[in-house]
C-alpha positions in Angstrom: 131.6 119.2 103.1 128.1 120.2 102.1 127.4 116.7 100.5 128.6 115.1 103.6 126.0 117.0 105.6 123.3 116.3 103.0 124.2 112.5 103.3 124.2 112.3 106.9 121.0 114.3 107.2 119.3 111.8 104.8 120.6 108.7 106.8 119.4 110.3 109.8 116.0 111.2 108.5 115.5 107.8 106.7 116.3 105.8 109.9 114.1 108.1 112.0 111.1 107.7 109.7 111.7 103.9 109.3 111.9 103.4 113.1 108.8 105.6 113.8 106.9 103.4 110.9 107.9 100.2 112.6 107.0 101.1 116.0 103.7 102.6 114.9 103.0 99.3 112.8 103.7 97.0 116.0 101.1 99.4 118.1 98.5 99.1 115.2 99.0 95.2 115.2 98.6 95.2 119.2 95.4 97.1 118.7 94.2 94.7 116.1 94.4 91.9 118.7 91.3 93.0 120.0 87.9 91.7 119.0 86.2 93.3 116.1 83.7 96.1 116.4 82.0 98.0 113.9 82.1 101.8 114.6 81.7 103.4 111.2 78.0 104.5 111.5 77.2 108.3 111.5 80.3 109.5 109.9 79.2 113.2 110.1 78.9 113.0 113.8 82.2 111.3 114.1 83.9 113.9 112.0 82.2 116.4 114.3 83.9 114.8 117.3 87.1 114.9 115.7 86.8 118.8 115.2 85.4 119.6 118.6 87.0 116.9 120.8 90.5 116.3 119.1 91.1 119.4 117.2 89.3 121.8 119.3 89.9 120.2 122.6 86.3 121.0 123.7 86.4 119.3 127.0 89.6 120.8 128.2 87.8 124.2 128.2 85.9 123.3 131.3 89.1 124.7 133.0 89.8 127.7 130.8 93.4 128.7 132.2 94.6 125.2 131.9 93.0 124.7 128.3 94.6 127.8 127.0 98.1 126.7 128.3 97.5 123.3 126.7 96.3 124.8 123.3 99.8 126.9 123.3 101.7 123.8 123.6 99.3 122.0 121.1 99.8 124.8 118.5 103.3 125.0 119.1 103.4 121.2 118.1 101.4 121.6 115.1 102.3 124.9 113.8 106.0 124.8 114.3 106.0 121.8 112.0 105.8 124.1 109.3 109.5 125.5 110.3 110.4 121.7 110.7 109.4 121.2 107.0 111.9 124.0 106.0 114.6 122.4 108.1 113.9 119.0 106.4 114.0 120.4 102.9 117.2 122.6 103.8 118.7 119.3 105.0 118.1 117.3 102.0 118.7 120.1 99.3 121.6 121.8 101.2 120.0 125.1 101.3 119.3 127.6 104.0 115.8 129.2 104.8 114.4 127.8 101.6 111.0 129.2 102.1 112.6 132.7 102.4 112.6 133.4 98.4 108.8 132.5 97.6 107.6 134.0 100.9 109.5 137.4 100.8 108.4 139.8 103.6 105.6 137.2 104.8 108.6 134.9 105.9 109.8 137.5 108.6 106.3 137.5 110.0 106.0 133.7 110.1 109.3 133.2 111.8 108.5 135.9 114.3 105.2 134.3 115.0 107.0 130.9 115.4 109.3 132.7 117.9 106.5 134.1 119.9 104.8 130.8 120.0 108.2 129.1 121.0 108.5 131.5 123.9 105.0 130.8 125.1 105.4 127.1 124.7 108.7 127.4 127.2 106.8 129.6 129.6 103.7 127.1 129.8 106.1 124.0 130.0 107.8 125.6 133.0 104.4 126.2 134.6 103.3 122.6 133.9 106.5 121.3 135.4 105.8 123.5 138.6 102.3 122.1 138.9 103.6 118.6 138.8 106.8 118.9 141.0 106.4 121.9 143.2 102.7 122.7 143.6 102.1 119.0 143.2 98.4 119.0 142.3 96.8 115.9 143.7 95.9 114.1 140.4 99.6 114.3 139.5 101.0 112.7 142.8 98.7 109.8 142.8 100.1 106.3 143.1 99.2 105.6 139.7 101.9 107.9 138.4 104.8 106.4 140.6 107.9 105.6 138.7 108.1 105.8 135.0 104.9 107.7 134.4 106.0 110.7 136.4 109.6 110.6 134.7 107.8 110.5 131.3 105.7 113.4 131.8 108.6 115.5 133.1 110.9 114.4 130.3 108.6 115.4 127.6 108.1 118.9 129.1 111.9 119.4 129.4 112.3 118.2 125.8 109.9 120.7 124.6 111.7 123.5 126.5 115.2 122.3 124.9 113.8 122.2 121.5 112.1 125.6 121.7 115.3 127.1 123.1 117.4 125.7 120.5 115.0 127.1 117.7 115.6 130.6 119.4 119.2 130.3 119.9 119.6 129.1 116.2 117.8 132.3 115.0 120.0 134.5 117.3 123.2 133.1 115.6 121.4 133.3 112.3 120.8 137.2 112.7 124.3 137.7 113.9 125.5 136.0 110.5 123.0 138.1 108.5 124.6 141.2 110.0 128.0 140.2 109.1 126.8 139.7 105.4 127.5 136.0 105.2 126.2 134.9 101.8 124.8 131.6 103.2 122.4 133.5 105.4 119.9 135.7 103.6 118.8 138.9 105.3 115.4 138.0 106.6 115.1 141.0 109.0 115.1 141.2 112.7 113.7 138.2 115.1 111.4 139.5 117.7 112.6 137.3 120.5 116.0 136.2 119.4 117.2 139.7 119.2 117.1 139.7 123.2 120.0 137.2 123.1 121.9 139.0 120.4 124.1 140.7 122.9 125.5 137.5 124.2 126.9 136.8 120.8 127.8 140.3 119.5 131.5 139.5 120.3 131.6 136.1 118.5 133.7 135.5 115.4 132.0 134.7 112.2 133.3 130.9 112.5 132.2 130.7 116.1 128.7 132.0 115.0 128.4 129.4 112.2 129.6 126.5 114.3 127.0 127.5 116.9 124.3 127.8 114.5 124.8 124.6 112.7 125.1 122.9 116.0 121.8 124.3 117.4 120.3 123.3 113.8 121.4 119.7 114.1 120.5 119.1 117.9 117.1 120.8 117.0 116.4 118.4 114.3 117.8 115.4 115.9 115.8 116.2 118.9 112.5 116.4 116.8 113.5 113.0 115.3 114.2 111.5 118.8 110.9 113.1 120.1 109.1 111.5 117.0 110.5 108.0 118.0 109.8 108.6 121.7 106.2 109.0 121.2 105.2 105.2 120.6 106.8 104.5 124.2 105.1 107.5 125.8 101.7 108.8 127.0 102.1 111.5 124.5 101.3 109.0 121.8 97.7 110.7 122.3 99.1 113.6 120.2 98.4 111.2 117.1 95.8 108.9 118.4 93.4 111.5 119.8 92.2 112.0 116.3 91.2 108.4 115.4 90.1 107.7 118.9 87.6 110.6 118.8 86.2 109.6 115.3 85.5 106.1 116.5 84.2 107.1 119.9 81.1 104.8 120.6 78.0 107.0 120.0 75.5 105.4 122.2 73.6 107.5 124.9 75.6 108.3 128.0 74.7 105.4 130.7 73.5 102.9 128.0 75.6 99.7 128.8 76.1 97.4 126.0 74.3 94.1 126.6 75.2 90.6 125.3 72.7 89.5 122.8 73.3 85.7 123.7 72.4 86.6 127.7 69.2 88.5 126.2 68.2 85.7 124.2 68.5 83.5 127.3 66.2 85.5 129.3 63.8 85.8 126.3 63.7 82.1 125.8 63.1 81.6 129.6 60.1 83.9 129.4 58.9 82.4 125.9 60.3 78.8 125.5 58.3 78.5 122.4 60.8 81.0 120.6 63.9 79.0 121.6 65.6 77.7 118.5 66.9 74.2 118.4 70.7 73.3 118.2 71.8 77.0 119.1 75.2 76.9 120.8 76.2 79.1 123.7 79.0 81.5 123.3 82.4 80.3 123.9 83.3 83.1 126.7 81.5 85.7 128.5 83.2 89.1 129.1 87.1 89.5 128.9 89.8 88.1 131.1 92.7 89.4 128.8 93.4 92.0 126.4 92.5 89.9 123.4 88.9 89.5 124.7 88.4 93.3 124.5 87.3 95.5 121.6 89.9 96.8 119.5 88.5 100.2 120.5 89.3 99.5 124.2 92.8 98.7 123.1 93.2 101.9 121.3 91.7 103.8 124.2 94.5 102.3 126.3 97.0 103.7 123.9 95.4 107.2 123.7 95.2 107.5 127.5 96.9 110.8 128.1 97.4 110.0 132.0 96.0 113.4 133.0 93.8 112.0 135.7 90.7 113.7 135.1 88.8 110.5 135.1 90.2 109.4 138.5 89.7 112.8 139.9 86.0 112.6 139.1 85.6 109.1 140.1 83.3 109.0 143.3 84.6 105.6 144.3 88.3 107.0 144.3 87.2 109.9 146.2 85.8 107.7 148.9 89.1 106.0 149.3 88.3 102.8 147.3 91.0 101.4 145.2 89.5 102.0 141.8 91.3 104.5 139.5 90.1 104.8 136.0 93.4 106.0 135.0 95.1 102.9 136.3 92.6 100.7 134.4 93.7 102.2 131.2 97.6 102.3 132.2 97.3 98.6 133.3 95.6 97.5 130.0 98.3 99.2 128.1 101.0 97.7 129.9 99.4 94.3 129.7 98.9 94.7 125.9 102.5 95.7 125.3 103.6 92.3 127.0 101.0 90.3 125.0 102.2 92.1 121.8 106.0 91.3 122.5 104.9 87.7 123.2 103.0 87.6 119.9 106.0 89.1 118.0 108.3 86.7 119.7 106.5 83.6 119.1 104.2 84.1 116.0 101.1 83.6 118.1 100.4 84.2 121.7 102.0 81.7 124.1 100.5 81.5 127.4 102.4 83.2 130.2 100.4 82.4 133.1 99.0 85.9 133.5 95.8 87.8 132.7 94.7 91.4 132.6 92.2 90.3 135.3 93.7 89.4 138.5 97.4 89.9 137.6 96.9 93.6 136.6 93.4 94.7 137.7 92.0 93.3 140.9 88.5 92.2 141.7 88.4 94.9 144.5 88.9 97.6 141.8 86.3 96.2 139.4 83.7 95.9 142.4 84.1 99.5 143.5 82.8 100.9 140.2 79.5 102.4 140.2 79.1 102.6 136.6 78.2 106.4 136.8 80.2 107.2 133.7 82.0 110.2 135.3 85.4 108.9 133.8 83.8 108.6 130.4 82.3 112.2 130.9 85.7 113.8 131.8 88.0 112.2 129.3 89.2 114.7 126.8 90.2 112.3 124.2 86.8 110.1 124.4 88.3 107.1 126.3 85.9 104.8 128.0 87.6 103.0 131.1 84.0 101.9 132.1 83.8 99.5 128.7 86.8 97.5 130.0 85.4 97.4 133.6 82.3 96.1 132.5 83.9 93.4 130.3 86.2 92.4 133.1 83.1 92.2 135.5 81.3 90.0 133.1 83.9 87.5 133.0 84.4 87.6 136.7 80.9 86.9 137.4 79.6 84.8 134.4 83.1 82.8 133.8 84.5 82.5 137.3 81.1 82.8 139.3 83.0 85.4 141.5 80.2 87.7 142.8 79.6 89.3 146.2 77.6 87.1 148.4 74.8 89.8 148.2 74.4 89.4 144.6 74.0 85.6 144.6 70.6 85.8 146.2 69.7 88.2 143.5 71.0 86.2 141.0 69.1 83.1 142.2 65.8 84.9 142.3 66.1 86.2 138.6 66.9 82.6 137.7 64.0 81.1 139.6 61.4 83.8 139.7 62.3 86.0 136.7 62.9 89.0 139.2 65.4 90.2 141.9 62.7 89.5 144.6 61.9 86.3 146.2 58.6 86.2 145.0 56.9 83.7 142.6 55.6 85.2 139.5 52.1 84.5 140.4 52.2 86.1 143.7 54.1 89.1 142.6 50.8 91.4 142.3 49.3 90.0 145.6 50.3 93.3 147.4 47.6 95.2 145.2 44.9 93.1 147.0 45.4 94.6 150.4 
């Protein structure tokens, strides 16, 4: 019987890891559909960002109570993985609490710490569910989250509550079996949280306790493997991508907009024609119309988005009732990238589907509402820049489609003819000084 359980566990673990690797590989391929961009400079500063922003969650602490609750869930995810490692080894080797022998009395301290953490995770998840569904904070009931995004957020919180509850109940049954002197369950001492539930199982037979403990054990590990493979389809992929996204964050000063050298050179050659080279070809495309025109970093941003809504909450355009929502920009980019990725996977190369990120997913009205104030970039806890995507789409809109507000066209014409936004010839520009 033990060999059957070990075999079943190995099959389950092998399939779960293979499926997760395949899905993560597809996400990596989708991200690399974007244009190349070198973001390997200043490695010390990049590692500092990883430690402060991804690991330390620095930006979250602008709201200390929420940051502490988020840190509890984060710690629960990271630290309880040590307990998951023990479960995995027990499943492979057919043992029970394999770390108890080497750790001795320290083992009881660690398990009790995990139990306290698990209880805190349950409490925090209940609070977060209430914030979304009972209190209904504004940024959690925005139209951006209608449908699946709202369900996704609730599903993850409920799953974490179930997994932590199974961990505690598994320990409760384990403690009862220890008290009965079952040889397979070494006496590790009392559990600080599980003991509260011991009266519920005090009258159970040994066989019932073993069946319950094994069922909770299996459901716990199956739930963990299921959660692992749910991540690539969920906003909670940021649990993994927050680290590389923080490392590869653009380090340019806030507010500095990336210029196109080809356009800068055109202006230079207009001012100094003698510098213009002969035979220089114009770039094939300006800005971005679809996801493949964006940088790979912008595509990784889309997958890293936590959908927390802090960017939209801080956006002055959104606050004044305009349609722009930086969170929606990221969600739309991810949705389009998923569609393009499936297209490439099916056809070997992208086959035109009659849609583009610009117009079909993100509208002209949204793009024009942006003030380029960088509030969304400043607020994002995982170093995402919706502004980079907005700017590239606006460049395509204006430079490829000649689609600009009428008020802008006069300025463009003046710059082209007079080298300045004003309708004054260069020779007359300083005439006002003579008065």
